[in-house]
NUNULO-913347 format. One record per residue (C-alpha): x, y, z. Coordinates in steps of 0.05 Angstrom, whole numbers, plus 32768, in hexadecimal, padded with zeros to 4 digits. Layout:
BEGIN
X/Y/Z
...
END
This chain:
BEGIN
7D04/7FDB/823A
7D2E/7FA5/821A
7D08/7FAC/81D8
7D11/7FF8/81DA
7D5B/7FEF/81E8
7D62/7FBE/81AE
7D3F/7FF0/8180
7D6E/8028/8196
7DAB/7FFC/8189
7D8F/7FEA/8145
7D87/8033/8133
7DCF/8040/814A
7DEA/8008/811F
7DC3/8022/80E2
7DDD/8069/80EE
7E26/8053/80F6
7E21/8023/80BB
7E06/8059/808D
7E3C/8088/80A5
7E72/8055/8099
7E58/8046/8052
7E53/8091/8043
7E07/808F/803C
7E05/80CE/8067
7E33/80FC/808E
7E35/80EB/80D8
7E39/811B/8112
7E62/80FC/8149
7E58/8135/817A
7E0C/812F/8173
7E10/80E3/8178
7E38/80E7/81B9
7E07/811B/81D5
7DCB/80EE/81C6
7DEE/80B0/81E2
7DFE/80D7/8221
7DB4/80EB/8229
7D9A/80A5/821B
7DCB/8081/8249
7DBF/80B6/827F
7D75/80A6/827D
7D84/805C/8285
7DB6/806B/82BC
7D81/8092/82E3
7D4E/805B/82D7
7D80/8027/82F0
7D94/804F/832D
7D4E/8063/8345
7D20/802D/8329
7D3E/7FEC/830F
7D76/7FE1/8341
7D48/7FEF/837E
7D17/7FBE/8360
7D4D/7F88/835A
7D67/7F96/83A0
7D20/7F92/83BD
7D17/7F4F/839A
7D59/7F36/83B7
7D45/7F4C/83FD
7D02/7F2A/83F6
7D25/7EEA/83E0
7D52/7EEE/841E
7D16/7EF7/844C
7CF2/7EBC/842C
7D30/7E91/8432
7D3A/7EA5/847B
7CF1/7E96/848A
7CF6/7E52/8467
7D35/7E3F/848C
7D15/7E54/84CF
7CD8/7E2A/84C1
7D02/7DED/84AE
7D2F/7DF7/84EB
7CF1/7DF6/8518
7CE3/7DB1/84FD
7D2B/7D9A/850A
7D43/7DA1/84C2
7D86/7DC4/84BF
7DA0/7DAF/847A
7D7C/7DDA/8446
7D88/7DD6/83FB
7D8F/7E14/83CF
7DC5/7E47/83BE
7DAD/7E8A/83D7
7DEA/7EB1/83BE
7DE2/7E99/8377
7D97/7EAA/8376
7DA5/7EEE/8395
7DDB/7EFC/8361
7DAC/7EEC/8328
7D77/7F1B/8344
7DA9/7F55/834B
7DC9/7F4B/8306
7DBC/7F82/82D4
7D97/7F6B/8295
7DBE/7F75/8254
7D97/7FB2/823F
7DAB/7FD7/827F
7DF3/7FBE/827D
7DFB/7FDA/8237
7DD9/801D/8245
7DDD/8034/828E
7E20/800F/8295
7E3E/8037/825C
7E26/807C/8273
7E65/808E/829D
7E93/807D/8263
7E69/80A1/822E
7E60/80E0/8258
7EAB/80E4/8266
7EBC/80DD/821C
7E87/8110/820A
7EA1/8144/823B
7EEA/8139/8229
7EDC/813D/81DF
7EAD/8179/81E5
7ED7/81A6/8213
7F1F/818E/8213
7F3C/8165/81DA
7F1E/8145/819C
7F41/8111/8170
7F41/811D/8126
7F5B/80F3/80EC
7F7C/8115/80B1
7F52/80FF/8074
7F78/8120/803B
7FBC/813A/8025
7FAA/8184/8028
7FD8/8190/8064
8015/816B/804A
804E/8172/805E
8037/8187/80A4
8001/8151/80AA
7FFB/8111/8083
7FC0/80E5/8071
7FB4/80B6/80AB
7FD0/80E3/80E2
7FA4/80E1/8120
7FA7/8125/8141
7F8D/8146/8180
7F65/8187/817C
7F64/81B7/81B8
7F1A/81C8/81C0
7F21/8200/81F3
7F5B/8227/81D3
7F2B/8255/81AE
7EF6/8255/81E4
7EC4/8227/8206
7E8B/8215/81D8
7E49/81F0/81E2
7E4C/81A9/81C7
7E26/819C/8186
7E0E/81E5/8180
7E57/81FF/8181
7E40/8240/81A1
7E79/8263/81C5
7E6D/826A/8210
7EB0/8282/822A
7EE2/82A5/81FB
7F2C/8293/81FE
7F62/829C/81CA
7F55/82B3/8183
7F75/8290/8146
7FB9/82A9/8132
7FDC/82A6/80EF
7FFD/8263/80E9
7FCC/823D/8116
7FB4/81FA/80FC
7F6A/81F7/8109
7F30/81C6/8102
7EEE/81E6/80EE
7EAA/81D6/80D2
7EAE/81DB/8086
7E86/821A/8075
7E67/81F9/8037
7E4F/81BD/805F
7E57/81C7/80AB
7E4B/817C/80B7
7E92/8171/809D
7ED2/8185/80C3
7F0E/81A1/809E
7F55/81B0/80B5
7F7F/81E9/8099
7FB0/821E/80AE
7F9B/8265/80BF
7FBB/8294/808D
7F97/82D6/8096
7F6F/82F6/80CF
7F33/8325/80CE
7F47/8365/80AC
7F82/8347/8086
7F8A/834D/803B
7FA5/830A/8022
7FBA/82F7/7FDC
7FD5/82B8/7FBD
7FF2/82B8/7F77
8025/828B/7F54
8038/8268/7F96
8043/82AA/7FBA
801A/82BB/7FF8
8014/8304/800C
7FF6/8323/804A
7FE3/836D/804A
800F/8377/800C
804D/8355/802A
8067/8312/8011
8066/82DC/8047
80AF/82C5/8051
80BF/8280/8037
8100/8259/802E
810B/8223/7FF9
811A/81DF/8019
8125/81B6/7FD9
80F8/817F/7FC0
80C6/8157/7FE8
80A4/8118/7FD1
8059/8117/7FD9
8043/80CF/7FE4
7FFB/80E4/7FDD
8005/80FF/7F96
8043/80D4/7F86
806C/810E/7F6C
80A3/813D/7F82
808E/8182/7F9B
80B1/81C2/7FAD
80BA/81C3/7FF9
80BF/8206/801D
80C3/8221/8063
8090/8258/8071
8086/8287/80AC
8041/82A0/80BE
8042/82CD/80FB
806D/82A8/812E
8061/8264/810F
8095/8244/80E2
807C/8208/80BA
8086/81E4/8078
805C/81E9/8039
805F/81C9/7FF5
8046/81D9/7FAF
804A/81BE/7F69
8087/81CD/7F40
807D/8202/7F0A
804B/823B/7F08
800F/823F/7F36
7FCC/8223/7F25
7F8E/824D/7F15
7F55/824E/7F48
7F0D/823C/7F3C
7EE6/8256/7F78
7EA0/8244/7F8D
7E74/8278/7F6C
7E50/828D/7FAB
7E68/828E/7FF3
7E5F/82C0/802C
7E86/8301/801F
7E98/82EA/7FD9
7E9D/8334/7FC7
7EDA/833A/7FF4
7F03/830F/7FC3
7F1B/831C/7F7D
7F34/82E5/7F4F
7F61/82E8/7F12
7F88/82B9/7EE6
7FC3/82C2/7F15
7FA1/82B6/7F59
7F73/82D2/7F8E
7F71/830F/7FBC
7F42/8314/7FF7
7F33/8345/802F
7F21/831B/806C
7EDF/8334/808B
7ED6/833C/80D7
7EC8/82FA/80FB
7EE6/82D0/80C3
7F29/82AF/80B4
7F4D/829D/8073
7F6B/8257/8075
7F96/822E/8046
7FB5/81E9/8044
8000/81E0/8047
7FFB/81B7/8008
7FED/81F6/7FE0
7FDB/81D6/7F9D
7FB3/819D/7FBA
7F85/81C0/7FEC
7F3D/81D6/7FE7
7F3E/8212/8016
7F2A/825B/801D
7F44/826A/7FD8
7F0B/8240/7FBD
7ED1/8242/7FEF
7EDD/8281/8017
7EE7/8293/8060
7EDF/826C/80A0
7EAF/828E/80D2
7EC4/828F/811B
7E86/8266/812F
7E9F/822C/8104
7EE0/8223/812C
7EE8/81E0/814E
7F2D/81E7/816C
7F78/81EC/8163
7F9D/81AE/814A
7FDF/81A4/816E
7FF5/815B/8175
7FFA/811B/814C
7FEA/80E3/817D
7FED/80A9/814C
7FFD/8095/8105
7FF8/804A/80FD
8022/804B/80BE
805A/8076/80DB
8062/8079/8127
809A/80AB/811F
8067/80E1/810E
804C/80E1/8155
8058/8125/8176
8047/816F/8173
8048/8197/8133
8045/81E0/811B
END
């Protein structure tokens, strides 16, 4: 078993190393699931096979020691060499390959369940959500807000809330579901949404926004127009480049591409049932639904709601809109 365990740890190191060096895209949910299964197998083997074997060996040692001492006592010898407690402890000690598998099962299963059904940590990788979220923010995602889903498969078991305009959501990127994205829900199923020359419209009505002056974008090292925007009941800040809006270059093919029309000025889409239209708060520096289409409901991971750490700026810790 020790050789099998060493091989499994070797495979884990190769997988994590390739993931770290961007040789492939990792799947942390699947990894936790597999680790839970493997360590559970070792935990069962330890509980019902290996530990009883070690305990039986320790009891046999105690019987042999007691018989030896009785035999020596019958001959008048009362001082007997040997440390029974040390020998017994060595027999009961877990070997390394059980300590690093069965011993880790309780921790891994707790992390797996918490991450799958309650809260998942997520690191902001890009500046697409500036000024709301910055690169390096470590956030928490509520996994049950939009319903309880099966881990790995992401199949909804128990429905809960549905996304609302203004929600910040984490979802599996429709173009490559192995990658998670974070954006803000702008339009719901059935909505007509348009974005042209920095103006967002929903069902023909301009979304209210208030100029807030200039904001400096550290990510792009330039000043941007900073505005307050209200989507549904959510008030938040957005930013965009100074001057006229930028033209869009969408992916040629994506599901329900026929529901969108593009022009030199912008894009207009009719959101199909079961899908959502999302955008980044950094409107001119965000690859979002304007480019690659809609987010299907089955791709939802959860609702982002709290910054729990930013090692470069502790003042960012707290909830956000």
